ZADORO-308677 format. One record per residue: y, z, x of N, C-alpha, C, O in turn; residue number from 1. Coordinates in steps of 0.1 Angstrom, whole numbers, plus 5000, padded with zeros to 4 digits. Example, Ala and Ser with C-alpha at 12.3 -4.5 7.8 and 13.67 -1.06 7.14 Angstrom:
// residues 2
  nnorth   nup  neast  canorth  caup  caeast  cnorth   cup  ceast  onorth   oup  oeast    i
    4943  5078   5132     4955  5078    5123    4967  5078   5132    4967  5085   5142    1
    4978  5071   5128     4989  5071    5137    5000  5079   5129    5011  5080   5134    2
END
This chain:
// residues 117
  nnorth   nup  neast  canorth  caup  caeast  cnorth   cup  ceast  onorth   oup  oeast    i
    4988  5000   5008     5000  5000    5000    5013  5000   5009    5023  4995   5004    1
    5012  5006   5021     5023  5006    5029    5028  4992   5034    5040  4990   5036    2
    5018  4983   5036     5022  4970    5040    5030  4963   5030    5038  4954   5033    3
    5027  4966   5017     5034  4959    5006    5049  4965   5006    5058  4957   5003    4
    5051  4977   5009     5064  4983    5009    5072  4977   5021    5084  4974   5019    5
    5066  4975   5032     5072  4969    5044    5076  4955   5041    5087  4951   5044    6
    5067  4948   5034     5070  4934    5030    5082  4934   5021    5091  4925   5022    7
    5082  4942   5011     5093  4942    5001    5106  4946   5008    5117  4940   5004    8
    5106  4956   5016     5119  4960    5023    5124  4950   5033    5136  4948   5033    9
    5116  4944   5041     5120  4936    5052    5120  4921   5050    5126  4914   5057   10
    5112  4917   5040     5112  4902    5037    5118  4899   5023    5126  4890   5022   11
    5113  4906   5013     5118  4903    5000    5132  4906   4997    5139  4898   4991   12
    5137  4917   5002     5151  4921    5000    5161  4911   5007    5170  4906   5000   13
    5159  4907   5019     5168  4897    5025    5167  4884   5018    5178  4877   5017   14
    5156  4880   5014     5154  4867    5006    5162  4868   4993    5169  4858   4989   15
    5161  4879   4986     5168  4881    4974    5184  4881   4976    5191  4876   4968   16
    5188  4887   4987     5202  4888    4990    5208  4874   4993    5218  4870   4988   17
    5200  4866   5001     5205  4853    5004    5205  4844   4992    5214  4836   4990   18
    5195  4845   4983     5195  4838    4971    5206  4842   4961    5212  4833   4955   19
    5209  4855   4961     5221  4859    4953    5234  4854   4958    5242  4850   4950   20
    5236  4854   4971     5248  4848    4976    5249  4833   4974    5260  4828   4970   21
    5238  4826   4975     5238  4812    4972    5241  4809   4957    5249  4800   4954   22
    5235  4817   4948     5239  4816    4934    5253  4819   4931    5260  4812   4923   23
    5259  4829   4938     5273  4832    4936    5282  4821   4940    5291  4817   4933   24
    5279  4815   4952     5287  4804    4956    5286  4791   4947    5295  4784   4946   25
    5274  4789   4942     5272  4778    4932    5278  4781   4919    5281  4772   4911   26
    5280  4794   4915     5286  4797    4902    5301  4797   4902    5306  4798   4891   27
    5308  4795   4913     5322  4794    4913    5327  4781   4918    5324  4778   4930   28
    5333  4773   4910     5338  4759    4915    5353  4759   4914    5359  4762   4904   29
    5359  4755   4925     5374  4754    4926    5377  4740   4928    5372  4733   4936   30
    5387  4735   4919     5391  4722    4919    5406  4722   4921    5414  4728   4914   31
    5411  4714   4931     5425  4713    4934    5430  4700   4928    5425  4689   4930   32
    5441  4700   4920     5447  4689    4914    5460  4686   4921    5468  4695   4923   33
    5462  4673   4924     5475  4668    4930    5486  4667   4920    5483  4666   4908   34
    5498  4668   4924     5509  4667    4915    5510  4653   4909    5508  4643   4917   35
    5513  4651   4897     5514  4638    4890    5527  4638   4883    5528  4645   4872   36
    5537  4631   4887     5550  4630    4881    5556  4644   4881    5559  4649   4892   37
    5560  4649   4870     5566  4662    4869    5556  4674   4868    5560  4686   4868   38
    5543  4671   4867     5533  4681    4867    5531  4686   4881    5527  4678   4889   39
    5532  4699   4883     5530  4704    4897    5515  4705   4900    5506  4704   4892   40
    5512  4706   4913     5499  4708    4918    5493  4721   4914    5501  4731   4914   41
    5481  4722   4911     5475  4735    4908    5460  4735   4911    5454  4725   4913   42
    5455  4747   4912     5441  4749    4915    5434  4755   4903    5438  4765   4898   43
    5423  4749   4898     5415  4755    4887    5402  4760   4892    5395  4754   4901   44
    5399  4772   4887     5386  4778    4891    5377  4779   4878    5381  4783   4868   45
    5365  4774   4880     5355  4773    4869    5344  4782   4873    5338  4781   4883   46
    5340  4791   4863     5329  4800    4865    5317  4795   4857    5318  4793   4845   47
    5306  4793   4864     5294  4787    4857    5285  4798   4855    5279  4804   4864   48
    5283  4801   4842     5276  4813    4837    5261  4814   4842    5257  4825   4847   49
    5253  4804   4841     5239  4805    4845    5237  4809   4860    5228  4817   4863   50
    5246  4803   4868     5245  4807    4883    5249  4821   4885    5242  4828   4893   51
    5259  4826   4878     5264  4840    4880    5254  4849   4874    5251  4860   4879   52
    5247  4845   4863     5237  4854    4857    5225  4855   4866    5219  4865   4868   53
    5222  4843   4873     5211  4844    4883    5214  4853   4894    5205  4860   4899   54
    5226  4853   4898     5231  4862    4909    5229  4877   4904    5224  4885   4912   55
    5232  4879   4892     5231  4893    4887    5216  4897   4886    5213  4909   4889   56
    5208  4888   4882     5193  4891    4881    5188  4894   4895    5180  4903   4897   57
    5192  4886   4905     5187  4888    4919    5192  4901   4924    5185  4908   4932   58
    5205  4904   4922     5210  4917    4926    5203  4929   4920    5200  4939   4926   59
    5199  4927   4907     5191  4938    4901    5178  4939   4907    5172  4950   4908   60
    5172  4928   4911     5159  4928    4918    5160  4935   4932    5151  4943   4936   61
    5171  4933   4939     5174  4941    4951    5174  4956   4949    5168  4963   4956   62
    5182  4959   4939     5183  4974    4935    5169  4979   4931    5166  4991   4935   63
    5162  4972   4923     5149  4976    4919    5139  4978   4930    5132  4988   4931   64
    5139  4969   4940     5130  4970    4951    5134  4982   4960    5126  4990   4964   65
    5147  4984   4961     5152  4995    4969    5149  5009   4962    5147  5019   4969   66
    5148  5009   4949     5145  5021    4942    5130  5024   4941    5126  5035   4942   67
    5122  5014   4940     5108  5015    4938    5100  5017   4951    5090  5024   4952   68
    5105  5010   4962     5098  5010    4975    5095  5024   4980    5084  5026   4985   69
    5105  5033   4981     5101  5046    4987    5091  5054   4978    5083  5061   4984   70
    5092  5052   4965     5082  5059    4957    5068  5053   4959    5058  5060   4958   71
    5068  5040   4960     5055  5034    4962    5049  5037   4976    5037  5037   4978   72
    5057  5039   4986     5053  5041    4999    5047  5055   5001    5038  5057   5009   73
    5052  5065   4994     5048  5079    4995    5034  5081   4989    5032  5077   4977   74
    5025  5086   4996     5012  5089    4990    5013  5100   4979    5022  5108   4980   75
    5004  5100   4970     5004  5110    4959    5003  5124   4964    5009  5133   4959   76
    4995  5126   4975     4993  5139    4980    5003  5143   4991    5001  5153   4998   77
    5015  5136   4991     5025  5139    5001    5031  5153   4999    5036  5160   5008   78
    5032  5157   4986     5039  5169    4983    5028  5179   4979    5022  5178   4968   79
    5025  5189   4987     5014  5198    4984    5018  5208   4973    5030  5211   4971   80
    5009  5212   4965     5011  5222    4954    5009  5236   4960    4997  5239   4963   81
    5019  5244   4962     5018  5257    4968    5016  5268   4957    5016  5280   4961   82
    5015  5264   4945     5014  5275    4935    4999  5280   4935    4990  5273   4936   83
    4998  5293   4934     4985  5299    4935    4979  5300   4921    4967  5300   4919   84
    4987  5299   4911     4982  5299    4897    4991  5290   4889    5002  5287   4892   85
    4985  5284   4878     4993  5275    4870    5004  5282   4863    5003  5293   4859   86
    5015  5275   4862     5027  5281    4855    5025  5279   4840    5023  5269   4835   87
    5026  5291   4834     5025  5291    4819    5039  5289   4813    5048  5297   4816   88
    5041  5279   4805     5054  5277    4798    5052  5279   4783    5042  5274   4777   89
    5061  5285   4776     5061  5286    4762    5072  5277   4756    5080  5272   4764   90
    5072  5275   4744     5083  5266    4738    5096  5273   4739    5107  5266   4739   91
    5097  5286   4741     5110  5293    4742    5116  5290   4756    5128  5291   4758   92
    5108  5287   4766     5113  5284    4779    5121  5271   4780    5129  5269   4788   93
    5118  5262   4770     5124  5249    4769    5137  5250   4762    5145  5239   4761   94
    5141  5261   4755     5153  5262    4747    5165  5265   4756    5164  5271   4766   95
    5177  5261   4752     5189  5265    4759    5191  5280   4758    5186  5286   4748   96
    5198  5286   4767     5200  5301    4767    5206  5306   4754    5203  5317   4750   97
    5215  5299   4748     5222  5304    4736    5212  5305   4725    5212  5315   4718   98
    5204  5295   4723     5194  5296    4712    5183  5306   4715    5178  5313   4707   99
    5179  5307   4728     5169  5317    4732    5174  5331   4730    5166  5340   4726  100
    5187  5333   4731     5193  5346    4728    5192  5350   4714    5189  5361   4710  101
    5194  5340   4705     5193  5342    4691    5178  5345   4687    5176  5353   4678  102
    5169  5338   4694     5155  5340    4691    5150  5354   4695    5141  5360   4689  103
    5157  5359   4706     5152  5372    4711    5157  5384   4702    5153  5395   4703  104
    5167  5381   4693     5172  5391    4684    5164  5390   4671    5156  5380   4669  105
    5166  5399   4662     5159  5398    4649    5164  5388   4640    5158  5385   4629  106
    5176  5382   4643     5182  5373    4634    5173  5361   4631    5171  5357   4620  107
    5168  5355   4642     5159  5343    4641    5146  5347   4634    5141  5339   4626  108
    5141  5358   4636     5128  5362    4630    5131  5364   4615    5122  5361   4607  109
    5142  5369   4611     5145  5371    4597    5148  5358   4590    5143  5356   4579  110
    5158  5350   4595     5162  5338    4588    5153  5327   4589    5150  5319   4580  111
    5147  5325   4601     5139  5313    4603    5124  5316   4602    5115  5307   4603  112
    5121  5329   4600     5107  5333    4599    5099  5329   4611    5087  5325   4610  113
    5105  5331   4623     5098  5328    4636    5093  5341   4641    5101  5350   4643  114
    5081  5343   4644     5076  5356    4649    5081  5358   4663    5081  5348   4671  115
    5085  5370   4667     5089  5373    4680    5077  5375   4689    5066  5381   4684  116
    5077  5371   4702     5066  5372    4711    5064  5387   4715    5054  5390   4722  117
END
């Protein structure tokens, strides 16, 4: 699996970057018009959507490879589990402190009919 990550980081990303730059340059066309009579000279810039969209897709691919490659390179057992016993969680541990405070009082047990632990 590590060879795939090296390939993605050192071969695929530069190819995607070069292709994105190529798409960007093809997506912007500049045309210069000469003056004609009383009309002054001007430069028009035309943005070609499909080329710019292709550049955006390739840039997203670069970001995706950069995000996924480190996770794919790390073996599953890289982070050891140092817990000696499994952690027991209850549904009350998942509540925000404000609501947990209400549940620890008799108000919640009375109004919501939730038994207290």
